[in-house]
TORPA-4810 file (N, C-alpha, C, O; in nm, 3 decimals):
<nodes>
NODE_1_4.983_6.612_9.386_4.968_6.498_9.322_5.015_6.540_9.153_5.127_6.505_9.118_M
NODE_2_4.936_6.606_9.065_4.960_6.661_8.954_5.075_6.721_8.965_5.143_6.698_8.865_K
NODE_3_5.163_6.832_9.091_5.275_6.894_9.071_5.404_6.788_9.098_5.521_6.808_9.068_K
NODE_4_5.353_6.683_9.158_5.488_6.574_9.153_5.498_6.511_9.019_5.609_6.468_8.986_V
NODE_5_5.389_6.498_8.930_5.460_6.423_8.847_5.449_6.511_8.720_5.439_6.459_8.609_F
NODE_6_5.451_6.644_8.738_5.500_6.764_8.634_5.636_6.783_8.661_5.717_6.812_8.573_L
NODE_7_5.675_6.764_8.817_5.788_6.779_8.869_5.888_6.675_8.799_6.001_6.716_8.774_L
NODE_8_5.856_6.547_8.765_5.936_6.467_8.758_5.938_6.454_8.609_6.043_6.418_8.555_L
NODE_9_5.826_6.481_8.533_5.848_6.508_8.390_5.973_6.595_8.328_6.063_6.576_8.246_A
NODE_10_5.932_6.691_8.403_6.025_6.816_8.382_6.159_6.792_8.409_6.240_6.821_8.320_V
NODE_11_6.208_6.737_8.533_6.352_6.683_8.557_6.384_6.562_8.464_6.496_6.542_8.418_C
NODE_12_6.282_6.490_8.444_6.347_6.382_8.334_6.371_6.466_8.185_6.466_6.426_8.117_T
NODE_13_6.324_6.533_8.155_6.319_6.649_8.018_6.467_6.726_8.044_6.539_6.739_7.945_A
NODE_14_6.507_6.771_8.157_6.637_6.835_8.167_6.734_6.737_8.176_6.849_6.759_8.138_M
NODE_15_6.690_6.605_8.233_6.841_6.557_8.271_6.889_6.502_8.103_7.007_6.490_8.069_M
NODE_16_6.764_6.473_8.009_6.816_6.442_7.905_6.904_6.546_7.823_6.974_6.505_7.730_T
NODE_17_6.903_6.634_7.846_6.946_6.774_7.783_7.070_6.812_7.884_7.140_6.911_7.864_H
NODE_18_7.084_6.744_7.968_7.186_6.821_8.050_7.331_6.785_8.066_7.405_6.820_8.157_A
NODE_19_7.362_6.704_7.952_7.508_6.654_7.990_7.640_6.708_7.970_7.751_6.659_7.996_S
NODE_20_7.595_6.858_7.900_7.695_6.956_7.937_7.714_7.020_8.063_7.813_7.093_8.066_T
NODE_21_7.635_7.013_8.185_7.611_7.064_8.304_7.677_6.997_8.367_7.708_6.885_8.326_Y
NODE_22_7.721_7.045_8.492_7.798_7.029_8.581_7.695_6.988_8.713_7.686_6.880_8.773_N
NODE_23_7.651_7.067_8.727_7.571_7.113_8.854_7.385_7.106_8.873_7.322_7.181_8.799_Y
NODE_24_7.338_7.053_8.933_7.182_7.144_8.947_7.198_7.201_9.079_7.252_7.176_9.187_L
NODE_25_7.102_7.324_9.000_7.076_7.407_9.166_6.928_7.426_9.215_6.848_7.447_9.124_V
NODE_26_6.879_7.421_9.333_6.739_7.413_9.358_6.757_7.525_9.415_6.865_7.549_9.468_F
NODE_27_6.626_7.645_9.415_6.638_7.767_9.490_6.516_7.709_9.590_6.415_7.656_9.544_T
NODE_28_6.536_7.722_9.701_6.365_7.756_9.746_6.302_7.868_9.782_6.350_7.976_9.750_N
NODE_29_6.180_7.858_9.857_6.076_7.981_9.844_6.136_8.092_9.909_6.108_8.206_9.873_T
NODE_30_6.243_8.060_10.035_6.319_8.188_10.093_6.392_8.225_9.997_6.411_8.346_10.005_E
NODE_31_6.452_8.171_9.896_6.584_8.209_9.812_6.696_8.143_9.839_6.796_8.187_9.782_G
NODE_32_6.711_8.035_9.921_6.828_7.969_9.965_6.859_7.911_9.830_6.776_7.919_9.739_T
NODE_33_6.983_7.850_9.811_6.977_7.801_9.686_7.081_7.637_9.736_7.177_7.644_9.812_N
NODE_34_7.039_7.518_9.680_7.131_7.413_9.709_7.193_7.341_9.601_7.122_7.273_9.527_T
NODE_35_7.334_7.349_9.583_7.378_7.294_9.470_7.443_7.141_9.480_7.521_7.097_9.564_V
NODE_36_7.385_7.076_9.363_7.438_6.932_9.351_7.503_6.901_9.240_7.449_6.935_9.135_F
NODE_37_7.624_6.836_9.235_7.699_6.785_9.139_7.615_6.686_9.066_7.531_6.625_9.132_S
NODE_38_7.632_6.656_8.907_7.515_6.598_8.865_7.625_6.433_8.831_7.625_6.357_8.734_V
NODE_39_7.656_6.432_8.881_7.766_6.280_8.864_7.706_6.173_8.958_7.742_6.173_9.075_A
NODE_40_7.607_6.072_8.911_7.537_5.981_8.925_7.413_6.067_9.009_7.385_6.041_9.126_N
NODE_41_7.374_6.128_8.963_7.249_6.196_9.004_7.130_6.139_8.983_7.095_6.111_8.868_L
NODE_42_7.054_6.114_9.086_6.917_6.053_9.082_6.802_6.157_9.165_6.849_6.211_9.265_W
NODE_43_6.698_6.181_9.142_6.550_6.267_9.171_6.489_6.122_9.221_6.510_6.010_9.176_L
NODE_44_6.404_6.166_9.334_6.306_6.101_9.375_6.213_6.147_9.493_6.239_6.205_9.598_N
NODE_45_6.086_6.096_9.435_5.954_6.192_9.527_5.930_6.046_9.570_5.909_5.942_9.507_V
NODE_46_5.944_6.087_9.741_5.881_6.024_9.851_5.754_6.108_9.942_5.783_6.159_10.050_D
NODE_47_5.663_6.113_9.907_5.568_6.179_9.965_5.594_6.311_9.940_5.595_6.344_9.822_G
NODE_48_5.619_6.402_10.032_5.619_6.567_10.014_5.766_6.555_9.996_5.801_6.667_10.032_S
NODE_49_5.832_6.515_9.976_6.026_6.515_9.960_6.065_6.479_9.841_6.033_6.367_9.801_D
NODE_50_6.148_6.573_9.755_6.201_6.530_9.650_6.346_6.498_9.704_6.415_6.588_9.753_L
NODE_51_6.394_6.354_9.691_6.508_6.297_9.717_6.635_6.309_9.633_6.634_6.244_9.529_Q
NODE_52_6.736_6.375_9.659_6.820_6.413_9.533_6.966_6.340_9.639_7.010_6.360_9.752_V
NODE_53_7.006_6.239_9.505_7.102_6.134_9.567_7.196_6.171_9.429_7.172_6.189_9.310_T
NODE_54_7.314_6.174_9.515_7.419_6.167_9.376_7.546_6.111_9.457_7.523_6.038_9.553_N
NODE_55_7.671_6.140_9.425_7.797_6.097_9.458_7.822_6.115_9.610_7.880_6.029_9.675_A
NODE_56_7.767_6.249_9.672_7.807_6.293_9.782_7.695_6.245_9.898_7.707_6.267_10.018_D
NODE_57_7.586_6.177_9.834_7.507_6.103_9.925_7.342_6.191_9.921_7.326_6.268_9.826_G
NODE_58_7.251_6.178_10.000_7.108_6.212_9.963_7.089_6.294_10.079_7.118_6.288_10.199_I
NODE_59_7.013_6.399_9.976_6.948_6.527_10.049_6.789_6.504_10.006_6.757_6.449_9.900_V
NODE_60_6.703_6.548_10.093_6.557_6.559_10.098_6.556_6.714_10.113_6.613_6.788_10.194_S
NODE_61_6.445_6.748_9.974_6.405_6.894_9.960_6.227_6.867_10.000_6.165_6.770_9.957_I
NODE_62_6.175_6.959_10.076_6.055_6.985_10.070_6.009_7.036_9.954_6.057_7.138_9.906_L
NODE_63_5.866_6.937_9.872_5.831_6.993_9.737_5.750_7.134_9.765_5.760_7.229_9.687_L
NODE_64_5.666_7.138_9.886_5.603_7.287_9.882_5.677_7.398_9.886_5.631_7.509_9.855_T
NODE_65_5.819_7.373_9.931_5.909_7.476_9.907_6.034_7.531_9.817_6.114_7.625_9.819_A
NODE_66_5.999_7.409_9.733_6.098_7.461_9.636_5.990_7.555_9.543_5.869_7.559_9.519_L
NODE_67_6.112_7.626_9.506_6.055_7.758_9.392_6.127_7.706_9.268_6.048_7.667_9.183_K
NODE_68_6.254_7.696_9.234_6.293_7.623_9.118_6.411_7.584_9.075_6.489_7.657_9.136_S
NODE_69_6.473_7.511_9.006_6.571_7.432_8.982_6.602_7.465_8.870_6.518_7.506_8.790_M
NODE_70_6.768_7.451_8.832_6.827_7.491_8.713_6.960_7.418_8.713_7.030_7.401_8.813_Q
NODE_71_6.997_7.361_8.546_7.098_7.283_8.563_7.240_7.441_8.546_7.215_7.555_8.509_F
NODE_72_7.333_7.402_8.576_7.431_7.518_8.558_7.593_7.453_8.483_7.638_7.343_8.517_S
NODE_73_7.634_7.507_8.423_7.773_7.492_8.400_7.910_7.518_8.506_8.019_7.462_8.498_E
NODE_74_7.874_7.598_8.584_7.926_7.668_8.669_8.005_7.588_8.782_7.946_7.492_8.832_D
NODE_75_8.104_7.612_8.817_8.166_7.504_8.967_8.052_7.574_9.073_7.965_7.661_9.063_S
NODE_76_8.093_7.504_9.158_8.001_7.540_9.303_8.013_7.650_9.327_7.915_7.723_9.341_I
NODE_77_8.172_7.706_9.341_8.163_7.839_9.365_8.121_7.954_9.283_8.047_8.039_9.332_I
NODE_78_8.157_7.962_9.181_8.084_8.017_9.087_7.931_8.036_9.139_7.885_8.143_9.177_S
NODE_79_7.866_7.920_9.134_7.708_7.917_9.175_7.684_7.983_9.274_7.593_8.065_9.262_A
NODE_80_7.743_7.973_9.383_7.739_8.043_9.514_7.782_8.173_9.490_7.723_8.262_9.550_V
NODE_81_7.867_8.202_9.420_7.899_8.380_9.389_7.788_8.449_9.337_7.768_8.567_9.366_E
NODE_82_7.724_8.393_9.271_7.582_8.448_9.219_7.504_8.521_9.312_7.433_8.619_9.289_N
NODE_83_7.537_8.438_9.465_7.421_8.482_9.539_7.507_8.552_9.643_7.465_8.658_9.687_V
NODE_84_7.609_8.510_9.681_7.708_8.540_9.798_7.804_8.641_9.731_7.809_8.631_9.608_L
NODE_85_7.874_8.729_9.783_7.988_8.796_9.729_8.103_8.711_9.793_8.130_8.697_9.912_N
NODE_86_8.158_8.662_9.694_8.316_8.580_9.685_8.407_8.644_9.795_8.475_8.571_9.868_A
NODE_87_8.409_8.766_9.804_8.534_8.866_9.911_8.463_8.876_10.051_8.522_8.890_10.158_D
NODE_88_8.321_8.867_10.033_8.233_8.900_10.211_8.295_8.792_10.308_8.339_8.686_10.262_A
NODE_89_8.298_8.817_10.429_8.342_8.745_10.541_8.173_8.631_10.507_8.064_8.672_10.468_A
NODE_90_8.213_8.498_10.540_8.118_8.407_10.560_8.152_8.356_10.683_8.266_8.368_10.728_V
NODE_91_8.008_8.265_10.775_8.005_8.175_10.853_7.944_8.044_10.806_7.846_8.050_10.731_Q
NODE_92_7.988_7.932_10.841_7.999_7.802_10.756_7.928_7.734_10.869_7.954_7.770_10.984_V
NODE_93_7.851_7.649_10.850_7.734_7.613_10.942_7.734_7.414_10.899_7.752_7.374_10.784_Y
NODE_94_7.717_7.351_10.981_7.684_7.203_10.931_7.566_7.188_10.893_7.498_7.287_10.919_S
NODE_95_7.493_7.079_10.825_7.360_7.108_10.792_7.282_7.074_10.883_7.164_7.089_10.849_V
NODE_96_7.299_7.022_11.014_7.262_7.008_11.155_7.227_7.178_11.205_7.126_7.217_11.262_S
NODE_97_7.331_7.247_11.168_7.341_7.401_11.215_7.431_7.476_11.319_7.420_7.589_11.368_G
NODE_98_7.549_7.350_11.342_7.608_7.383_11.409_7.736_7.459_11.360_7.792_7.406_11.264_S
NODE_99_7.785_7.558_11.403_7.880_7.660_11.332_8.015_7.617_11.317_8.083_7.590_11.417_L
NODE_100_8.057_7.608_11.207_8.195_7.500_11.179_8.304_7.618_11.184_8.416_7.592_11.226_L
NODE_101_8.277_7.723_11.148_8.378_7.822_11.188_8.327_7.959_11.067_8.241_7.955_10.978_G
NODE_102_8.416_8.066_11.107_8.406_8.194_11.034_8.534_8.235_10.924_8.650_8.217_10.960_S
NODE_103_8.509_8.277_10.821_8.628_8.296_10.731_8.615_8.442_10.645_8.510_8.491_10.601_Y
NODE_104_8.737_8.492_10.635_8.749_8.623_10.570_8.703_8.653_10.430_8.714_8.761_10.372_G
NODE_105_8.635_8.512_10.372_8.554_8.532_10.234_8.538_8.412_10.206_8.604_8.323_10.259_S
NODE_106_8.438_8.391_10.108_8.386_8.265_10.073_8.479_8.181_9.993_8.473_8.058_9.993_L
NODE_107_8.576_8.259_9.916_8.695_8.163_9.852_8.806_8.071_9.951_8.866_7.971_9.912_I
NODE_108_8.817_8.129_10.083_8.890_8.092_10.153_8.822_7.971_10.251_8.885_7.876_10.297_E
NODE_109_8.678_7.998_10.269_8.608_7.884_10.279_8.582_7.783_10.236_8.578_7.684_10.309_A
NODE_110_8.562_7.777_10.127_8.560_7.686_10.003_8.708_7.629_10.023_8.708_7.515_10.068_A
NODE_111_8.826_7.680_10.001_8.923_7.602_9.993_8.962_7.544_10.125_9.070_7.488_10.105_Q
NODE_112_8.928_7.531_10.252_8.933_7.504_10.395_8.867_7.374_10.385_8.937_7.274_10.398_T
NODE_113_8.734_7.362_10.364_8.625_7.270_10.369_8.651_7.154_10.316_8.721_7.168_10.216_L
NODE_114_8.618_7.015_10.346_8.633_6.901_10.351_8.530_6.886_10.233_8.482_6.992_10.194_D
NODE_115_8.499_6.799_10.186_8.377_6.741_10.119_8.257_6.686_10.179_8.256_6.578_10.237_A
NODE_116_8.156_6.760_10.166_8.037_6.728_10.238_7.951_6.881_10.193_7.991_6.974_10.123_G
NODE_117_7.823_6.861_10.263_7.718_6.958_10.223_7.740_7.079_10.353_7.773_7.047_10.467_A
NODE_118_7.727_7.151_10.331_7.738_7.338_10.426_7.649_7.389_10.392_7.590_7.380_10.285_Y
NODE_119_7.618_7.478_10.523_7.493_7.609_10.514_7.612_7.735_10.490_7.703_7.728_10.572_V
NODE_120_7.620_7.812_10.422_7.689_7.924_10.437_7.631_8.030_10.419_7.564_8.046_10.317_I
NODE_121_7.645_8.149_10.535_7.610_8.267_10.545_7.698_8.399_10.547_7.805_8.395_10.609_S
NODE_122_7.668_8.487_10.498_7.737_8.636_10.524_7.620_8.737_10.596_7.621_8.858_10.573_N
NODE_123_7.535_8.684_10.671_7.467_8.763_10.778_7.309_8.788_10.713_7.206_8.778_10.779_G
NODE_124_7.317_8.828_10.556_7.221_8.857_10.488_7.143_8.757_10.422_7.021_8.750_10.408_S
NODE_125_7.234_8.681_10.384_7.224_8.548_10.246_7.246_8.431_10.307_7.308_8.443_10.412_V
NODE_126_7.215_8.317_10.278_7.194_8.188_10.329_7.177_8.099_10.208_7.081_8.097_10.132_T
NODE_127_7.300_8.019_10.201_7.300_7.924_10.102_7.365_7.803_10.136_7.472_7.801_10.195_Q
NODE_128_7.288_7.675_10.090_7.345_7.549_10.090_7.425_7.537_9.983_7.400_7.596_9.878_T
NODE_129_7.555_7.441_10.005_7.646_7.408_9.891_7.655_7.241_9.936_7.605_7.179_10.030_I
NODE_130_7.746_7.198_9.819_7.780_7.072_9.876_7.934_7.068_9.809_7.944_7.104_9.692_V
NODE_131_8.040_7.032_9.873_8.167_7.028_9.814_8.236_6.912_9.810_8.251_6.840_9.909_V
NODE_132_8.293_6.883_9.671_8.330_6.792_9.614_8.491_6.800_9.677_8.575_6.717_9.643_K
</nodes>
């Protein structure tokens, strides 16, 4: 419970200083990043889950699997490029795990995807992104 209160205090402090940032990036203990636009961003703790709500919808993140979070000025593509090579071939999955397609590069995939949440993998690195 102490971790939850500390997390909420840190989130509140971060959000008051985050007006110049466009994205919030969560990293889980496996190294997978989930990127959210800060437009209409709300954070809520529900039991052992952190519920992140923004203009794109609601996503739950298990608190015990949360390693870090940080605000970023970078676009979603730039934030993903820090982990995935933008020129490498990627596979795109729905958040439920269905393969949606394979693309020659991350840039090609990003230009083709509709707005929504996706899981991107290059075989060795997996990352969750939200496309606006």
